[in-house]
BALOBA-1460 file (C-alpha; in Angstrom, 3 decimals):
// residues 319
<rec num="1" residu="m" x="118.492" y="145.333" z="105.703"/>
<rec num="2" residu="k" x="118.010" y="145.241" z="101.940"/>
<rec num="3" residu="k" x="121.358" y="143.491" z="101.492"/>
<rec num="4" residu="w" x="120.391" y="140.928" z="104.104"/>
<rec num="5" residu="a" x="117.010" y="140.303" z="102.438"/>
<rec num="6" residu="f" x="118.725" y="139.941" z="99.065"/>
<rec num="7" residu="f" x="121.183" y="137.449" z="100.564"/>
<rec num="8" residu="i" x="118.376" y="135.343" z="102.036"/>
<rec num="9" residu="f" x="116.461" y="135.435" z="98.743"/>
<rec num="10" residu="s" x="119.548" y="134.381" z="96.780"/>
<rec num="11" residu="l" x="120.263" y="131.555" z="99.223"/>
<rec num="12" residu="l" x="116.709" y="130.243" z="98.912"/>
<rec num="13" residu="q" x="117.006" y="130.336" z="95.126"/>
<rec num="14" residu="i" x="120.209" y="128.298" z="95.253"/>
<rec num="15" residu="i" x="118.607" y="125.723" z="97.561"/>
<rec num="16" residu="w" x="115.539" y="125.507" z="95.313"/>
<rec num="17" residu="l" x="117.614" y="125.072" z="92.163"/>
<rec num="18" residu="a" x="119.733" y="122.414" z="93.851"/>
<rec num="19" residu="g" x="116.603" y="120.515" z="94.806"/>
<rec num="20" residu="c" x="115.394" y="120.632" z="91.206"/>
<rec num="21" residu="t" x="118.616" y="119.212" z="89.805"/>
<rec num="22" residu="e" x="118.304" y="115.502" z="89.021"/>
<rec num="23" residu="k" x="121.076" y="113.278" z="90.302"/>
<rec num="24" residu="s" x="123.211" y="111.760" z="87.553"/>
<rec num="25" residu="y" x="125.617" y="108.833" z="87.644"/>
<rec num="26" residu="e" x="128.846" y="107.753" z="86.024"/>
<rec num="27" residu="p" x="128.178" y="107.111" z="82.314"/>
<rec num="28" residu="i" x="128.512" y="103.561" z="80.980"/>
<rec num="29" residu="e" x="129.960" y="103.431" z="77.465"/>
<rec num="30" residu="r" x="127.530" y="102.076" z="74.879"/>
<rec num="31" residu="d" x="129.886" y="99.386" z="73.626"/>
<rec num="32" residu="r" x="131.048" y="98.182" z="77.030"/>
<rec num="33" residu="n" x="129.970" y="94.691" z="78.041"/>
<rec num="34" residu="f" x="128.987" y="94.213" z="81.666"/>
<rec num="35" residu="i" x="127.200" y="92.209" z="84.270"/>
<rec num="36" residu="a" x="125.534" y="94.482" z="86.818"/>
<rec num="37" residu="s" x="124.627" y="93.511" z="90.378"/>
<rec num="38" residu="l" x="121.627" y="95.249" z="91.919"/>
<rec num="39" residu="n" x="122.172" y="95.306" z="95.664"/>
<rec num="40" residu="i" x="119.151" y="96.026" z="97.842"/>
<rec num="41" residu="q" x="120.280" y="96.139" z="101.483"/>
<rec num="42" residu="e" x="122.161" y="99.373" z="100.781"/>
<rec num="43" residu="p" x="120.731" y="100.177" z="97.339"/>
<rec num="44" residu="s" x="123.372" y="100.317" z="94.623"/>
<rec num="45" residu="l" x="124.247" y="98.980" z="91.195"/>
<rec num="46" residu="d" x="127.746" y="97.620" z="90.544"/>
<rec num="47" residu="f" x="128.934" y="97.318" z="86.931"/>
<rec num="48" residu="i" x="131.511" y="94.560" z="86.394"/>
<rec num="49" residu="d" x="133.542" y="93.626" z="83.311"/>
<rec num="50" residu="e" x="134.500" y="90.118" z="82.186"/>
<rec num="51" residu="d" x="137.787" y="90.332" z="84.092"/>
<rec num="52" residu="g" x="135.850" y="90.740" z="87.336"/>
<rec num="53" residu="n" x="136.636" y="94.437" z="87.773"/>
<rec num="54" residu="v" x="133.983" y="96.741" z="89.231"/>
<rec num="55" residu="f" x="134.370" y="99.702" z="86.884"/>
<rec num="56" residu="a" x="131.408" y="101.785" z="88.076"/>
<rec num="57" residu="t" x="128.994" y="101.919" z="91.006"/>
<rec num="58" residu="w" x="125.708" y="103.799" z="91.129"/>
<rec num="59" residu="s" x="124.627" y="104.412" z="94.737"/>
<rec num="60" residu="f" x="120.965" y="105.200" z="95.305"/>
<rec num="61" residu="d" x="118.977" y="107.063" z="97.928"/>
<rec num="62" residu="k" x="115.792" y="105.164" z="97.004"/>
<rec num="63" residu="a" x="114.848" y="101.662" z="98.137"/>
<rec num="64" residu="y" x="115.010" y="100.006" z="94.737"/>
<rec num="65" residu="s" x="114.237" y="96.291" z="94.836"/>
<rec num="66" residu="g" x="114.570" y="95.536" z="91.131"/>
<rec num="67" residu="a" x="115.934" y="96.656" z="87.779"/>
<rec num="68" residu="i" x="115.597" y="95.711" z="84.120"/>
<rec num="69" residu="l" x="117.403" y="96.726" z="80.951"/>
<rec num="70" residu="l" x="115.170" y="98.363" z="78.346"/>
<rec num="71" residu="g" x="117.089" y="97.624" z="75.183"/>
<rec num="72" residu="n" x="120.804" y="98.346" z="75.100"/>
<rec num="73" residu="d" x="121.091" y="101.789" z="76.672"/>
<rec num="74" residu="q" x="118.315" y="102.249" z="79.220"/>
<rec num="75" residu="i" x="117.743" y="100.827" z="82.669"/>
<rec num="76" residu="l" x="114.487" y="100.872" z="84.630"/>
<rec num="77" residu="l" x="114.615" y="100.858" z="88.439"/>
<rec num="78" residu="y" x="111.670" y="100.038" z="90.690"/>
<rec num="79" residu="g" x="110.812" y="99.268" z="94.297"/>
<rec num="80" residu="h" x="107.990" y="97.411" z="96.004"/>
<rec num="81" residu="q" x="107.434" y="100.329" z="98.391"/>
<rec num="82" residu="l" x="108.013" y="103.095" z="95.817"/>
<rec num="83" residu="n" x="105.273" y="104.960" z="93.979"/>
<rec num="84" residu="n" x="107.308" y="105.613" z="90.850"/>
<rec num="85" residu="i" x="109.677" y="103.936" z="88.433"/>
<rec num="86" residu="d" x="112.828" y="105.663" z="87.188"/>
<rec num="87" residu="v" x="114.407" y="105.154" z="83.771"/>
<rec num="88" residu="y" x="118.042" y="106.159" z="83.188"/>
<rec num="89" residu="t" x="120.168" y="106.335" z="80.056"/>
<rec num="90" residu="l" x="123.291" y="104.288" z="80.700"/>
<rec num="91" residu="s" x="125.562" y="106.140" z="78.263"/>
<rec num="92" residu="t" x="124.906" y="109.499" z="79.959"/>
<rec num="93" residu="g" x="124.070" y="108.415" z="83.512"/>
<rec num="94" residu="e" x="121.117" y="110.797" z="83.426"/>
<rec num="95" residu="k" x="117.483" y="110.176" z="84.230"/>
<rec num="96" residu="r" x="115.308" y="109.940" z="81.150"/>
<rec num="97" residu="y" x="111.968" y="109.955" z="82.939"/>
<rec num="98" residu="s" x="110.055" y="108.962" z="86.062"/>
<rec num="99" residu="k" x="106.606" y="107.447" z="85.950"/>
<rec num="100" residu="k" x="104.135" y="107.402" z="88.817"/>
<rec num="101" residu="v" x="102.901" y="103.911" z="89.660"/>
<rec num="102" residu="e" x="100.992" y="102.398" z="92.540"/>
<rec num="103" residu="i" x="102.936" y="101.038" z="95.496"/>
<rec num="104" residu="g" x="103.340" y="97.269" z="95.272"/>
<rec num="105" residu="t" x="105.516" y="96.671" z="92.192"/>
<rec num="106" residu="t" x="106.819" y="93.098" z="92.401"/>
<rec num="107" residu="n" x="108.507" y="92.754" z="89.023"/>
<rec num="108" residu="v" x="109.125" y="94.423" z="85.672"/>
<rec num="109" residu="y" x="109.621" y="92.415" z="82.484"/>
<rec num="110" residu="y" x="110.741" y="93.777" z="79.103"/>
<rec num="111" residu="d" x="109.985" y="92.186" z="75.747"/>
<rec num="112" residu="d" x="112.492" y="93.363" z="73.161"/>
<rec num="113" residu="n" x="110.413" y="92.177" z="70.195"/>
<rec num="114" residu="i" x="107.445" y="94.450" z="70.868"/>
<rec num="115" residu="k" x="109.445" y="97.104" z="72.778"/>
<rec num="116" residu="q" x="107.099" y="97.088" z="75.777"/>
<rec num="117" residu="f" x="107.553" y="96.476" z="79.475"/>
<rec num="118" residu="f" x="105.132" y="94.918" z="81.938"/>
<rec num="119" residu="i" x="104.693" y="95.720" z="85.635"/>
<rec num="120" residu="t" x="103.138" y="93.319" z="88.136"/>
<rec num="121" residu="n" x="101.678" y="94.691" z="91.352"/>
<rec num="122" residu="s" x="100.936" y="92.796" z="94.581"/>
<rec num="123" residu="k" x="98.608" y="95.429" z="96.044"/>
<rec num="124" residu="t" x="96.282" y="95.671" z="93.046"/>
<rec num="125" residu="n" x="96.984" y="92.123" z="91.753"/>
<rec num="126" residu="t" x="97.414" y="93.433" z="88.222"/>
<rec num="127" residu="v" x="99.803" y="93.418" z="85.296"/>
<rec num="128" residu="t" x="100.112" y="96.595" z="83.228"/>
<rec num="129" residu="s" x="101.827" y="97.119" z="79.877"/>
<rec num="130" residu="f" x="103.789" y="100.262" z="78.946"/>
<rec num="131" residu="d" x="105.591" y="101.491" z="75.859"/>
<rec num="132" residu="q" x="109.250" y="102.531" z="76.056"/>
<rec num="133" residu="k" x="108.264" y="106.130" z="76.780"/>
<rec num="134" residu="g" x="106.481" y="104.999" z="79.940"/>
<rec num="135" residu="d" x="102.952" y="105.500" z="78.611"/>
<rec num="136" residu="e" x="100.448" y="103.044" z="80.054"/>
<rec num="137" residu="l" x="98.779" y="100.813" z="77.485"/>
<rec num="138" residu="v" x="96.648" y="98.056" z="79.051"/>
<rec num="139" residu="r" x="95.930" y="96.768" z="82.555"/>
<rec num="140" residu="q" x="94.652" y="93.313" z="83.508"/>
<rec num="141" residu="q" x="93.480" y="91.846" z="86.813"/>
<rec num="142" residu="l" x="95.294" y="88.651" z="87.797"/>
<rec num="143" residu="g" x="95.541" y="86.249" z="90.741"/>
<rec num="144" residu="n" x="97.039" y="86.873" z="94.162"/>
<rec num="145" residu="y" x="100.514" y="88.493" z="94.124"/>
<rec num="146" residu="p" x="101.610" y="88.254" z="90.458"/>
<rec num="147" residu="m" x="105.408" y="88.309" z="90.144"/>
<rec num="148" residu="s" x="107.593" y="86.068" z="87.920"/>
<rec num="149" residu="m" x="107.138" y="86.717" z="84.185"/>
<rec num="150" residu="a" x="108.383" y="85.389" z="80.851"/>
<rec num="151" residu="s" x="107.244" y="85.692" z="77.236"/>
<rec num="152" residu="y" x="107.194" y="83.470" z="74.172"/>
<rec num="153" residu="k" x="105.963" y="84.603" z="70.767"/>
<rec num="154" residu="d" x="102.764" y="86.553" z="71.511"/>
<rec num="155" residu="k" x="102.151" y="85.156" z="75.012"/>
<rec num="156" residu="l" x="103.022" y="86.548" z="78.442"/>
<rec num="157" residu="y" x="103.308" y="84.004" z="81.268"/>
<rec num="158" residu="v" x="102.768" y="85.283" z="84.821"/>
<rec num="159" residu="i" x="103.157" y="83.314" z="88.055"/>
<rec num="160" residu="n" x="100.785" y="84.381" z="90.833"/>
<rec num="161" residu="f" x="103.066" y="83.852" z="93.835"/>
<rec num="162" residu="k" x="100.431" y="83.604" z="96.584"/>
<rec num="163" residu="d" x="97.972" y="81.734" z="94.411"/>
<rec num="164" residu="t" x="97.679" y="78.336" z="92.755"/>
<rec num="165" residu="k" x="97.559" y="79.431" z="89.131"/>
<rec num="166" residu="l" x="99.781" y="80.665" z="86.340"/>
<rec num="167" residu="s" x="98.167" y="83.154" z="83.959"/>
<rec num="168" residu="v" x="98.780" y="83.025" z="80.196"/>
<rec num="169" residu="l" x="97.972" y="86.321" z="78.496"/>
<rec num="170" residu="n" x="97.959" y="87.737" z="75.002"/>
<rec num="171" residu="m" x="100.769" y="90.307" z="75.130"/>
<rec num="172" residu="k" x="99.023" y="92.810" z="72.878"/>
<rec num="173" residu="d" x="95.773" y="93.315" z="74.797"/>
<rec num="174" residu="l" x="96.533" y="91.320" z="78.003"/>
<rec num="175" residu="t" x="93.443" y="89.171" z="77.685"/>
<rec num="176" residu="i" x="93.747" y="86.016" z="79.796"/>
<rec num="177" residu="e" x="93.811" y="83.021" z="77.456"/>
<rec num="178" residu="q" x="94.618" y="80.241" z="79.937"/>
<rec num="179" residu="e" x="95.166" y="79.596" z="83.631"/>
<rec num="180" residu="w" x="97.269" y="76.624" z="84.676"/>
<rec num="181" residu="p" x="97.197" y="74.995" z="88.129"/>
<rec num="182" residu="i" x="100.556" y="75.361" z="89.913"/>
<rec num="183" residu="q" x="101.850" y="75.095" z="93.460"/>
<rec num="184" residu="k" x="101.537" y="78.064" z="95.775"/>
<rec num="185" residu="s" x="104.704" y="80.153" z="96.321"/>
<rec num="186" residu="a" x="106.024" y="79.283" z="92.857"/>
<rec num="187" residu="h" x="108.893" y="81.521" z="91.796"/>
<rec num="188" residu="g" x="111.415" y="81.498" z="88.967"/>
<rec num="189" residu="i" x="110.553" y="80.775" z="85.356"/>
<rec num="190" residu="a" x="112.345" y="79.638" z="82.193"/>
<rec num="191" residu="i" x="111.025" y="78.940" z="78.701"/>
<rec num="192" residu="l" x="112.615" y="76.133" z="76.672"/>
<rec num="193" residu="e" x="111.680" y="76.462" z="73.023"/>
<rec num="194" residu="e" x="113.704" y="73.327" z="72.236"/>
<rec num="195" residu="t" x="111.387" y="71.072" z="74.270"/>
<rec num="196" residu="h" x="108.342" y="73.359" z="74.130"/>
<rec num="197" residu="e" x="108.274" y="73.578" z="77.907"/>
<rec num="198" residu="l" x="108.047" y="76.134" z="80.676"/>
<rec num="199" residu="w" x="110.010" y="75.366" z="83.843"/>
<rec num="200" residu="v" x="108.918" y="76.741" z="87.211"/>
<rec num="201" residu="g" x="110.750" y="76.792" z="90.540"/>
<rec num="202" residu="g" x="109.500" y="77.870" z="93.936"/>
<rec num="203" residu="h" x="109.869" y="78.347" z="97.662"/>
<rec num="204" residu="g" x="107.181" y="76.009" z="98.892"/>
<rec num="205" residu="e" x="104.804" y="76.953" z="101.662"/>
<rec num="206" residu="g" x="104.788" y="76.634" z="105.429"/>
<rec num="207" residu="s" x="106.092" y="73.258" z="106.596"/>
<rec num="208" residu="k" x="106.321" y="72.008" z="102.989"/>
<rec num="209" residu="p" x="109.300" y="73.690" z="101.314"/>
<rec num="210" residu="n" x="109.674" y="73.031" z="97.612"/>
<rec num="211" residu="s" x="112.491" y="70.794" z="96.348"/>
<rec num="212" residu="s" x="111.798" y="70.462" z="92.633"/>
<rec num="213" residu="v" x="111.474" y="72.303" z="89.336"/>
<rec num="214" residu="k" x="108.246" y="71.583" z="87.470"/>
<rec num="215" residu="k" x="108.130" y="71.163" z="83.675"/>
<rec num="216" residu="y" x="104.926" y="72.282" z="81.921"/>
<rec num="217" residu="d" x="103.892" y="71.951" z="78.289"/>
<rec num="218" residu="l" x="104.125" y="75.429" z="76.807"/>
<rec num="219" residu="t" x="100.808" y="75.147" z="74.958"/>
<rec num="220" residu="t" x="98.534" y="73.138" z="77.238"/>
<rec num="221" residu="g" x="100.040" y="73.687" z="80.689"/>
<rec num="222" residu="h" x="100.157" y="69.933" z="81.258"/>
<rec num="223" residu="l" x="102.692" y="68.929" z="83.929"/>
<rec num="224" residu="n" x="105.303" y="66.896" z="82.035"/>
<rec num="225" residu="g" x="107.387" y="66.043" z="85.064"/>
<rec num="226" residu="e" x="109.561" y="67.287" z="87.911"/>
<rec num="227" residu="i" x="113.299" y="67.612" z="88.448"/>
<rec num="228" residu="d" x="114.546" y="66.974" z="91.961"/>
<rec num="229" residu="m" x="116.518" y="69.927" z="93.292"/>
<rec num="230" residu="p" x="117.854" y="71.141" z="96.638"/>
<rec num="231" residu="l" x="115.633" y="73.212" z="98.901"/>
<rec num="232" residu="m" x="113.941" y="76.235" z="97.304"/>
<rec num="233" residu="p" x="115.084" y="76.423" z="93.664"/>
<rec num="234" residu="v" x="114.017" y="79.995" z="92.901"/>
<rec num="235" residu="g" x="116.488" y="81.344" z="90.348"/>
<rec num="236" residu="l" x="116.295" y="79.899" z="86.817"/>
<rec num="237" residu="k" x="118.224" y="80.967" z="83.723"/>
<rec num="238" residu="k" x="118.144" y="79.269" z="80.329"/>
<rec num="239" residu="t" x="121.333" y="79.382" z="78.241"/>
<rec num="240" residu="k" x="122.013" y="78.041" z="74.742"/>
<rec num="241" residu="d" x="122.643" y="74.509" z="76.018"/>
<rec num="242" residu="a" x="121.495" y="74.259" z="79.649"/>
<rec num="243" residu="v" x="119.237" y="75.549" z="82.399"/>
<rec num="244" residu="l" x="120.949" y="77.074" z="85.425"/>
<rec num="245" residu="v" x="119.148" y="76.770" z="88.764"/>
<rec num="246" residu="v" x="120.099" y="78.219" z="92.146"/>
<rec num="247" residu="s" x="118.494" y="77.005" z="95.367"/>
<rec num="248" residu="h" x="118.776" y="79.547" z="98.147"/>
<rec num="249" residu="g" x="117.646" y="77.055" z="100.784"/>
<rec num="250" residu="h" x="120.823" y="74.972" z="100.311"/>
<rec num="251" residu="n" x="123.211" y="77.429" z="98.577"/>
<rec num="252" residu="e" x="123.443" y="75.181" z="95.525"/>
<rec num="253" residu="l" x="123.894" y="75.703" z="91.785"/>
<rec num="254" residu="y" x="122.529" y="72.967" z="89.521"/>
<rec num="255" residu="v" x="123.129" y="72.783" z="85.769"/>
<rec num="256" residu="a" x="120.587" y="70.683" z="83.850"/>
<rec num="257" residu="d" x="120.268" y="69.750" z="80.190"/>
<rec num="258" residu="f" x="117.014" y="70.439" z="78.358"/>
<rec num="259" residu="d" x="115.667" y="66.979" z="79.223"/>
<rec num="260" residu="g" x="116.081" y="67.732" z="82.907"/>
<rec num="261" residu="h" x="119.137" y="65.582" z="83.554"/>
<rec num="262" residu="i" x="121.601" y="67.129" z="86.012"/>
<rec num="263" residu="k" x="124.980" y="67.682" z="84.329"/>
<rec num="264" residu="w" x="126.777" y="68.883" z="87.464"/>
<rec num="265" residu="h" x="126.180" y="70.848" z="90.644"/>
<rec num="266" residu="q" x="128.116" y="72.566" z="93.385"/>
<rec num="267" residu="e" x="127.696" y="74.576" z="96.556"/>
<rec num="268" residu="v" x="128.117" y="78.283" z="95.938"/>
<rec num="269" residu="g" x="127.364" y="81.573" z="97.675"/>
<rec num="270" residu="a" x="125.466" y="82.436" z="100.812"/>
<rec num="271" residu="n" x="121.719" y="82.560" z="100.225"/>
<rec num="272" residu="p" x="121.795" y="82.960" z="96.418"/>
<rec num="273" residu="f" x="118.623" y="84.159" z="94.701"/>
<rec num="274" residu="v" x="119.842" y="84.678" z="91.142"/>
<rec num="275" residu="v" x="122.108" y="83.195" z="88.474"/>
<rec num="276" residu="n" x="123.011" y="84.471" z="85.000"/>
<rec num="277" residu="q" x="125.488" y="83.902" z="82.198"/>
<rec num="278" residu="f" x="128.115" y="86.479" z="81.199"/>
<rec num="279" residu="k" x="130.520" y="85.621" z="78.384"/>
<rec num="280" residu="d" x="131.868" y="82.141" z="79.205"/>
<rec num="281" residu="y" x="131.015" y="82.411" z="82.893"/>
<rec num="282" residu="i" x="128.100" y="81.307" z="85.002"/>
<rec num="283" residu="v" x="127.659" y="84.038" z="87.609"/>
<rec num="284" residu="v" x="125.915" y="83.459" z="90.941"/>
<rec num="285" residu="a" x="125.110" y="86.275" z="93.366"/>
<rec num="286" residu="g" x="125.415" y="85.579" z="97.095"/>
<rec num="287" residu="y" x="122.846" y="87.710" z="98.889"/>
<rec num="288" residu="d" x="124.255" y="87.305" z="102.412"/>
<rec num="289" residu="d" x="127.971" y="87.358" z="101.579"/>
<rec num="290" residu="h" x="127.691" y="90.220" z="99.039"/>
<rec num="291" residu="t" x="129.794" y="88.320" z="96.515"/>
<rec num="292" residu="l" x="129.534" y="87.339" z="92.854"/>
<rec num="293" residu="y" x="130.975" y="83.954" z="91.907"/>
<rec num="294" residu="f" x="132.334" y="83.548" z="88.364"/>
<rec num="295" residu="i" x="132.227" y="79.868" z="87.380"/>
<rec num="296" residu="k" x="133.618" y="78.304" z="84.199"/>
<rec num="297" residu="g" x="132.895" y="74.668" z="83.522"/>
<rec num="298" residu="d" x="132.300" y="73.490" z="87.061"/>
<rec num="299" residu="q" x="135.138" y="75.465" z="88.663"/>
<rec num="300" residu="k" x="134.959" y="78.764" z="90.533"/>
<rec num="301" residu="e" x="137.478" y="81.016" z="88.789"/>
<rec num="302" residu="k" x="137.023" y="84.321" z="90.592"/>
<rec num="303" residu="t" x="134.936" y="86.164" z="93.151"/>
<rec num="304" residu="v" x="133.914" y="89.817" z="93.130"/>
<rec num="305" residu="d" x="132.871" y="91.841" z="96.168"/>
<rec num="306" residu="v" x="129.749" y="93.920" z="95.541"/>
<rec num="307" residu="g" x="127.322" y="95.986" z="97.605"/>
<rec num="308" residu="k" x="125.206" y="94.517" z="100.379"/>
<rec num="309" residu="g" x="122.342" y="92.262" z="99.364"/>
<rec num="310" residu="a" x="123.159" y="91.199" z="95.787"/>
<rec num="311" residu="f" x="119.688" y="90.399" z="94.480"/>
<rec num="312" residu="q" x="119.589" y="90.753" z="90.685"/>
<rec num="313" residu="l" x="122.042" y="90.323" z="87.817"/>
<rec num="314" residu="l" x="121.684" y="92.248" z="84.553"/>
<rec num="315" residu="v" x="123.806" y="91.371" z="81.526"/>
<rec num="316" residu="r" x="124.670" y="93.471" z="78.492"/>
<rec num="317" residu="e" x="126.990" y="92.001" z="75.888"/>
<rec num="318" residu="e" x="127.415" y="91.891" z="72.121"/>
<rec num="319" residu="q" x="125.393" y="89.117" z="70.558"/>
């Protein structure tokens, strides 16, 4: 009887210890360049090199809907229906910390200059700043469903997705300095220092889908003009000499110069939400076909199969 009781006790200890052990993932070498695809239908993160090889995959048991790099060697993972964020060290594959947050996280944005990240929340309609250790700094009430974010100098720009205003905040204390009128269901943001403009895309609303990118003066919020685009231009990425735009309503990639003139465009992917640049390639993620498209010039050079629901693209490369 004593032996049996000891066996049961030992088994329970093993189960308890196993439950306390944090899951770790394949380490990613510090000096390895990659583009990573966050896939959200079956949550995973695929790491891909410039030759188009998937050299590591992190598979998750949490419903992550977004990720952001914190500097060169940390990645933060979050989910709209999750009540915590998780930060991992890439070079070890181990969790650095978890931080309890309120359900409703729509986006996380990191500013490398001040080493802080910002979380928008659709349930509380707030943006909150954190230091790199995950300590909360300041919280500010915003409009309805804050989501897309970008920063320039000491300003944080936040699009309120289900509202008709864009909030301009001081990054240090999150005081609201301006509110600009914008269309409802705006999504996607790019800052062009060269023309002192902020470009905004969007879905449109109801029977009026959006088919343009708006250009706003970065200081005043004045609408400088619009660029005609295919249906629902929601993914914007500024590069050194162009702005990349994907429209998931028409599966199109448009490449525009800083004046808003279209340089070239092509059909690519199935329901793309995001575009990025990696080395000499433009990379578009097809959400429905689970494929990354590597484009050089205006030619598709290679495709890479990734996990289901490619939704975000993270890039790490030597500057």
